[in-house]
N, CA, C and O atoms as a Tripos MOL2 file, in Angstrom:
@<TRIPOS>MOLECULE
protein
  172   171    43     0     0
PROTEIN
NO_CHARGES

@<TRIPOS>ATOM
      1 N         107.6770  101.5960  130.0900 N.3       1 MET1
      2 CA        106.8500  101.3000  129.2470 C.3       1 MET1
      3 C         105.6160  101.5010  128.9670 C.2       1 MET1
      4 O         104.6060  101.0390  129.4980 O.2       1 MET1
      5 N         105.8070  102.5830  127.6600 N.am      2 ARG2
      6 CA        104.6580  103.3060  127.2980 C.3       2 ARG2
      7 C         103.3000  102.3610  126.3390 C.2       2 ARG2
      8 O         103.5620  101.2230  125.9510 O.2       2 ARG2
      9 N         102.7530  102.6070  126.2240 N.am      3 ARG3
     10 CA        101.4470  102.2620  125.8130 C.3       3 ARG3
     11 C         100.1900  103.6720  125.8250 C.2       3 ARG3
     12 O          99.6080  104.3810  126.6460 O.2       3 ARG3
     13 N         100.2710  103.4840  124.4330 N.am      4 ALA4
     14 CA         98.7130  104.2450  123.9360 C.3       4 ALA4
     15 C          97.7670  103.9530  124.8330 C.2       4 ALA4
     16 O          97.1370  104.7710  125.5030 O.2       4 ALA4
     17 N          97.7190  103.4110  124.8400 N.am      5 MET5
     18 CA         96.3750  102.4700  125.0390 C.3       5 MET5
     19 C          96.0740  102.7130  127.2080 C.2       5 MET5
     20 O          95.2230  102.8680  128.0830 O.2       5 MET5
     21 N          97.3750  102.5850  126.9650 N.am      6 GLU6
     22 CA         97.4370  102.5840  128.8230 C.3       6 GLU6
     23 C          97.2850  101.5690  129.4110 C.2       6 GLU6
     24 O          96.9370  101.6140  130.5910 O.2       6 GLU6
     25 N          97.5030  100.3390  128.7610 N.am      7 ARG7
     26 CA         96.9430   98.7830  129.6610 C.3       7 ARG7
     27 C          97.6070   97.6540  128.2150 C.2       7 ARG7
     28 O          97.7800   98.2090  127.1290 O.2       7 ARG7
     29 N          97.7870   96.7890  128.2880 N.am      8 LEU8
     30 CA         98.0070   95.0320  127.8290 C.3       8 LEU8
     31 C          96.9880   95.1320  127.4950 C.2       8 LEU8
     32 O          96.0630   95.7170  128.0580 O.2       8 LEU8
     33 N          97.0020   94.2240  125.9020 N.am      9 GLY9
     34 CA         95.8860   93.8720  125.1890 C.3       9 GLY9
     35 C          95.0410   92.8790  126.4200 C.2       9 GLY9
     36 O          95.3840   92.6960  127.5880 O.2       9 GLY9
     37 N          93.7630   92.3050  125.6450 N.am     10 GLN10
     38 CA         93.6530   90.9720  125.7640 C.3      10 GLN10
     39 C          93.3260   90.2450  124.6530 C.2      10 GLN10
     40 O          93.0460   90.6150  123.5130 O.2      10 GLN10
     41 N          93.4210   88.8700  125.2730 N.am     11 PRO11
     42 CA         92.9330   88.0220  124.7200 C.3      11 PRO11
     43 C          92.0260   87.9100  123.2650 C.2      11 PRO11
     44 O          92.1630   87.9460  122.0420 O.2      11 PRO11
     45 N          91.0450   87.7530  124.2890 N.am     12 ILE12
     46 CA         89.2010   88.5620  123.5840 C.3      12 ILE12
     47 C          89.7410   89.9800  122.2790 C.2      12 ILE12
     48 O          89.4770   90.4770  121.1840 O.2      12 ILE12
     49 N          90.3230   90.0210  123.0380 N.am     13 GLU13
     50 CA         90.9820   91.8470  122.4200 C.3      13 GLU13
     51 C          91.0960   91.4380  120.4890 C.2      13 GLU13
     52 O          90.3990   91.8380  119.5560 O.2      13 GLU13
     53 N          91.9640   90.7530  120.5150 N.am     14 ILE14
     54 CA         93.5040   89.8920  119.5360 C.3      14 ILE14
     55 C          91.6580   88.6770  118.0870 C.2      14 ILE14
     56 O          91.2270   88.7910  116.9400 O.2      14 ILE14
     57 N          91.3720   87.7630  119.3360 N.am     15 ALA15
     58 CA         90.7680   87.2630  118.9740 C.3      15 ALA15
     59 C          89.1450   87.7560  117.8400 C.2      15 ALA15
     60 O          88.8050   87.2620  116.7650 O.2      15 ALA15
     61 N          88.3590   89.0630  118.7890 N.am     16 LYS16
     62 CA         88.1720   89.2340  117.7580 C.3      16 LYS16
     63 C          88.0480   89.9600  116.6740 C.2      16 LYS16
     64 O          87.0730   90.1450  115.9450 O.2      16 LYS16
     65 N          89.9050   90.6440  116.6010 N.am     17 ALA17
     66 CA         90.2280   90.8890  115.3230 C.3      17 ALA17
     67 C          90.1260   90.0340  114.1490 C.2      17 ALA17
     68 O          89.7270   90.3040  113.0160 O.2      17 ALA17
     69 N          90.8800   88.1740  114.9990 N.am     18 ILE18
     70 CA         91.0730   87.3060  113.7620 C.3      18 ILE18
     71 C          88.9140   87.2280  113.7170 C.2      18 ILE18
     72 O          88.7780   86.4580  112.7660 O.2      18 ILE18
     73 N          88.2890   87.3770  113.9170 N.am     19 LEU19
     74 CA         86.8710   86.6740  114.3440 C.3      19 LEU19
     75 C          86.6750   87.7330  112.8690 C.2      19 LEU19
     76 O          86.7550   87.0850  111.8250 O.2      19 LEU19
     77 N          86.4540   89.1210  112.7020 N.am     20 PHE20
     78 CA         86.3540   90.0680  112.0250 C.3      20 PHE20
     79 C          87.2030   89.8970  110.8530 C.2      20 PHE20
     80 O          86.8010   90.2260  109.7370 O.2      20 PHE20
     81 N          87.9150   89.5900  110.9750 N.am     21 LEU21
     82 CA         88.9750   89.1800  109.3080 C.3      21 LEU21
     83 C          88.0860   87.2930  108.6380 C.2      21 LEU21
     84 O          88.3290   86.9230  107.4890 O.2      21 LEU21
     85 N          87.2960   86.5450  109.4420 N.am     22 ALA22
     86 CA         86.8320   85.9200  108.9160 C.3      22 ALA22
     87 C          85.7800   85.4370  108.3540 C.2      22 ALA22
     88 O          85.4840   84.4880  107.6280 O.2      22 ALA22
     89 N          85.0650   86.7010  109.0820 N.am     23 THR23
     90 CA         83.1830   86.5680  108.6120 C.3      23 THR23
     91 C          83.2610   87.2990  106.8360 C.2      23 THR23
     92 O          83.8920   87.2950  105.7790 O.2      23 THR23
     93 N          82.3960   87.7110  107.3690 N.am     24 GLU24
     94 CA         81.9490   88.3240  105.5110 C.3      24 GLU24
     95 C          81.7700   89.8620  105.7210 C.2      24 GLU24
     96 O          81.7040   90.7080  104.8290 O.2      24 GLU24
     97 N          81.6970   90.0830  107.2110 N.am     25 ASP25
     98 CA         82.0800   91.9180  107.0530 C.3      25 ASP25
     99 C          83.5190   92.4560  106.8610 C.2      25 ASP25
    100 O          83.8120   93.6350  107.0610 O.2      25 ASP25
    101 N          84.2690   91.6450  106.5170 N.am     26 SER26
    102 CA         85.8260   91.9030  106.0090 C.3      26 SER26
    103 C          85.8530   91.7450  104.3940 C.2      26 SER26
    104 O          86.7210   91.7320  103.5210 O.2      26 SER26
    105 N          85.1830   91.6920  104.4250 N.am     27 SER27
    106 CA         84.4470   91.1810  102.5130 C.3      27 SER27
    107 C          85.1610   92.1980  101.1900 C.2      27 SER27
    108 O          85.4200   92.2310   99.9870 O.2      27 SER27
    109 N          85.2330   93.0230  102.6060 N.am     28 PHE28
    110 CA         85.6090   94.2580  101.3630 C.3      28 PHE28
    111 C          87.5290   94.6630  101.2110 C.2      28 PHE28
    112 O          88.0200   95.5240  100.4810 O.2      28 PHE28
    113 N          88.1090   93.9220  101.9520 N.am     29 CYS29
    114 CA         89.5550   94.4070  102.7140 C.3      29 CYS29
    115 C          90.0680   93.5810  102.1050 C.2      29 CYS29
    116 O          89.4640   92.5210  101.9400 O.2      29 CYS29
    117 N          91.5760   93.8020  101.4630 N.am     30 THR30
    118 CA         92.0190   93.2860  100.4700 C.3      30 THR30
    119 C          93.6730   93.6120  100.7160 C.2      30 THR30
    120 O          93.7410   94.8270  100.9030 O.2      30 THR30
    121 N          94.7780   93.1230  100.7750 N.am     31 GLY31
    122 CA         96.0940   93.3900  100.6950 C.3      31 GLY31
    123 C          96.0720   94.4380  102.1320 C.2      31 GLY31
    124 O          96.0660   95.5970  101.7180 O.2      31 GLY31
    125 N          96.0620   94.4160  103.2340 N.am     32 THR32
    126 CA         95.9840   95.0070  104.0950 C.3      32 THR32
    127 C          96.3190   94.8080  105.3580 C.2      32 THR32
    128 O          95.1790   94.4470  105.6490 O.2      32 THR32
    129 N          97.1080   94.6940  106.7670 N.am     33 VAL33
    130 CA         97.4910   94.5600  107.4530 C.3      33 VAL33
    131 C          96.9080   95.0170  108.5460 C.2      33 VAL33
    132 O          97.2590   96.1790  108.7480 O.2      33 VAL33
    133 N          95.7830   94.4040  109.7620 N.am     34 LEU34
    134 CA         95.4630   94.4990  110.1820 C.3      34 LEU34
    135 C          95.8920   94.5740  111.8830 C.2      34 LEU34
    136 O          95.4410   93.7400  112.6670 O.2      34 LEU34
    137 N          96.5790   95.3970  112.2120 N.am     35 VAL35
    138 CA         97.4720   95.4610  113.7900 C.3      35 VAL35
    139 C          96.3760   95.9920  114.6350 C.2      35 VAL35
    140 O          95.5350   96.8910  114.6230 O.2      35 VAL35
    141 N          96.9070   94.7150  115.5940 N.am     36 ALA36
    142 CA         95.6720   95.2360  116.8700 C.3      36 ALA36
    143 C          96.9140   95.0110  118.5170 C.2      36 ALA36
    144 O          97.1610   94.1910  119.4020 O.2      36 ALA36
    145 N          97.4030   96.6010  117.9580 N.am     37 ASP37
    146 CA         98.4700   96.6670  119.1440 C.3      37 ASP37
    147 C          98.1230   97.5440  120.1090 C.2      37 ASP37
    148 O          99.0020   97.8930  120.8970 O.2      37 ASP37
    149 N          96.7660   98.0790  120.2450 N.am     38 GLY38
    150 CA         96.9490   98.7010  121.0470 C.3      38 GLY38
    151 C          97.2710  100.8110  121.0910 C.2      38 GLY38
    152 O          96.8660  101.7910  121.7160 O.2      38 GLY38
    153 N          98.5440  100.3660  119.6220 N.am     39 GLY39
    154 CA         98.6290  101.8160  119.5270 C.3      39 GLY39
    155 C         100.1100  101.5410  119.7290 C.2      39 GLY39
    156 O         100.7440  102.5580  120.0100 O.2      39 GLY39
    157 N         100.7350  100.5500  119.6640 N.am     40 TRP40
    158 CA        101.8120  100.0260  119.9140 C.3      40 TRP40
    159 C         103.2950  101.0480  118.4830 C.2      40 TRP40
    160 O         104.3050  101.7410  118.6050 O.2      40 TRP40
    161 N         102.6600  100.6150  117.6150 N.am     41 THR41
    162 CA        103.5590  101.2410  116.4820 C.3      41 THR41
    163 C         102.5120  102.0840  116.3440 C.2      41 THR41
    164 O         101.9250  101.4380  115.4760 O.2      41 THR41
    165 N         101.6810  103.2170  116.5630 N.am     42 ALA42
    166 CA        101.8480  104.3890  116.3730 C.3      42 ALA42
    167 C         102.1130  105.5660  116.7770 C.2      42 ALA42
    168 O         101.5870  106.5290  116.2200 O.2      42 ALA42
    169 N         102.9550  105.7180  117.7950 N.am     43 GLY43
    170 CA        104.2180  106.2900  117.8340 C.3      43 GLY43
    171 C         105.4650  106.1270  118.6600 C.2      43 GLY43
    172 O         106.4550  106.8200  118.4270 O.2      43 GLY43
@<TRIPOS>BOND
     1     1     2 1
     2     2     3 1
     3     3     4 2
     4     3     5 am
     5     5     6 1
     6     6     7 1
     7     7     8 2
     8     7     9 am
     9     9    10 1
    10    10    11 1
    11    11    12 2
    12    11    13 am
    13    13    14 1
    14    14    15 1
    15    15    16 2
    16    15    17 am
    17    17    18 1
    18    18    19 1
    19    19    20 2
    20    19    21 am
    21    21    22 1
    22    22    23 1
    23    23    24 2
    24    23    25 am
    25    25    26 1
    26    26    27 1
    27    27    28 2
    28    27    29 am
    29    29    30 1
    30    30    31 1
    31    31    32 2
    32    31    33 am
    33    33    34 1
    34    34    35 1
    35    35    36 2
    36    35    37 am
    37    37    38 1
    38    38    39 1
    39    39    40 2
    40    39    41 am
    41    41    42 1
    42    42    43 1
    43    43    44 2
    44    43    45 am
    45    45    46 1
    46    46    47 1
    47    47    48 2
    48    47    49 am
    49    49    50 1
    50    50    51 1
    51    51    52 2
    52    51    53 am
    53    53    54 1
    54    54    55 1
    55    55    56 2
    56    55    57 am
    57    57    58 1
    58    58    59 1
    59    59    60 2
    60    59    61 am
    61    61    62 1
    62    62    63 1
    63    63    64 2
    64    63    65 am
    65    65    66 1
    66    66    67 1
    67    67    68 2
    68    67    69 am
    69    69    70 1
    70    70    71 1
    71    71    72 2
    72    71    73 am
    73    73    74 1
    74    74    75 1
    75    75    76 2
    76    75    77 am
    77    77    78 1
    78    78    79 1
    79    79    80 2
    80    79    81 am
    81    81    82 1
    82    82    83 1
    83    83    84 2
    84    83    85 am
    85    85    86 1
    86    86    87 1
    87    87    88 2
    88    87    89 am
    89    89    90 1
    90    90    91 1
    91    91    92 2
    92    91    93 am
    93    93    94 1
    94    94    95 1
    95    95    96 2
    96    95    97 am
    97    97    98 1
    98    98    99 1
    99    99   100 2
   100    99   101 am
   101   101   102 1
   102   102   103 1
   103   103   104 2
   104   103   105 am
   105   105   106 1
   106   106   107 1
   107   107   108 2
   108   107   109 am
   109   109   110 1
   110   110   111 1
   111   111   112 2
   112   111   113 am
   113   113   114 1
   114   114   115 1
   115   115   116 2
   116   115   117 am
   117   117   118 1
   118   118   119 1
   119   119   120 2
   120   119   121 am
   121   121   122 1
   122   122   123 1
   123   123   124 2
   124   123   125 am
   125   125   126 1
   126   126   127 1
   127   127   128 2
   128   127   129 am
   129   129   130 1
   130   130   131 1
   131   131   132 2
   132   131   133 am
   133   133   134 1
   134   134   135 1
   135   135   136 2
   136   135   137 am
   137   137   138 1
   138   138   139 1
   139   139   140 2
   140   139   141 am
   141   141   142 1
   142   142   143 1
   143   143   144 2
   144   143   145 am
   145   145   146 1
   146   146   147 1
   147   147   148 2
   148   147   149 am
   149   149   150 1
   150   150   151 1
   151   151   152 2
   152   151   153 am
   153   153   154 1
   154   154   155 1
   155   155   156 2
   156   155   157 am
   157   157   158 1
   158   158   159 1
   159   159   160 2
   160   159   161 am
   161   161   162 1
   162   162   163 1
   163   163   164 2
   164   163   165 am
   165   165   166 1
   166   166   167 1
   167   167   168 2
   168   167   169 am
   169   169   170 1
   170   170   171 1
   171   171   172 2
@<TRIPOS>SUBSTRUCTURE
     1 MET1         2 RESIDUE 1 A MET
     2 ARG2         6 RESIDUE 1 A ARG
     3 ARG3        10 RESIDUE 1 A ARG
     4 ALA4        14 RESIDUE 1 A ALA
     5 MET5        18 RESIDUE 1 A MET
     6 GLU6        22 RESIDUE 1 A GLU
     7 ARG7        26 RESIDUE 1 A ARG
     8 LEU8        30 RESIDUE 1 A LEU
     9 GLY9        34 RESIDUE 1 A GLY
    10 GLN10       38 RESIDUE 1 A GLN
    11 PRO11       42 RESIDUE 1 A PRO
    12 ILE12       46 RESIDUE 1 A ILE
    13 GLU13       50 RESIDUE 1 A GLU
    14 ILE14       54 RESIDUE 1 A ILE
    15 ALA15       58 RESIDUE 1 A ALA
    16 LYS16       62 RESIDUE 1 A LYS
    17 ALA17       66 RESIDUE 1 A ALA
    18 ILE18       70 RESIDUE 1 A ILE
    19 LEU19       74 RESIDUE 1 A LEU
    20 PHE20       78 RESIDUE 1 A PHE
    21 LEU21       82 RESIDUE 1 A LEU
    22 ALA22       86 RESIDUE 1 A ALA
    23 THR23       90 RESIDUE 1 A THR
    24 GLU24       94 RESIDUE 1 A GLU
    25 ASP25       98 RESIDUE 1 A ASP
    26 SER26      102 RESIDUE 1 A SER
    27 SER27      106 RESIDUE 1 A SER
    28 PHE28      110 RESIDUE 1 A PHE
    29 CYS29      114 RESIDUE 1 A CYS
    30 THR30      118 RESIDUE 1 A THR
    31 GLY31      122 RESIDUE 1 A GLY
    32 THR32      126 RESIDUE 1 A THR
    33 VAL33      130 RESIDUE 1 A VAL
    34 LEU34      134 RESIDUE 1 A LEU
    35 VAL35      138 RESIDUE 1 A VAL
    36 ALA36      142 RESIDUE 1 A ALA
    37 ASP37      146 RESIDUE 1 A ASP
    38 GLY38      150 RESIDUE 1 A GLY
    39 GLY39      154 RESIDUE 1 A GLY
    40 TRP40      158 RESIDUE 1 A TRP
    41 THR41      162 RESIDUE 1 A THR
    42 ALA42      166 RESIDUE 1 A ALA
    43 GLY43      170 RESIDUE 1 A GLY
């Protein structure tokens, strides 16, 4: 199996992406999809 990051993601990495969306840091993000897949869909 090929992955851009050459490793599997850790649950904490997904949790951090969710936390970002739940904070004011993401207040300017609208109508987008945050892909946290380690580059799987990039290539």
